[in-house]
C-alpha angles and dihedrals in degrees: 000000000000119000129167131180133168114240130185123239114227124220087267093054093252127135135177119248107225117252093243090058096043087053095048090050090044092229127147140180110308096021119125127236132206109224111199125183115217109178105307094339127095112212119202123200136160109271092225087070092057094087092049095047095048098039112130095003092129096039110139094012092119098027142304099254136045090249093053090049092049090049090050091050092047092053092047093050091051090052090063 
């Protein structure tokens, strides 16, 4: 679904998320949102989806096995 609506920013930098968009995001009063900047666009998403969307993003960064990760950590600790 694509939906767009113009909103006005208040003196405090606040704006109201239109009801149709709140409903589509399934957010309600008290929920938290993740605000991400991509270029000149602000992307809003429910914060509870943050863990799901970033899961595994660093997999393999420090090695593919427990032994290689342990070696990496040992080298880093020695550098302190």
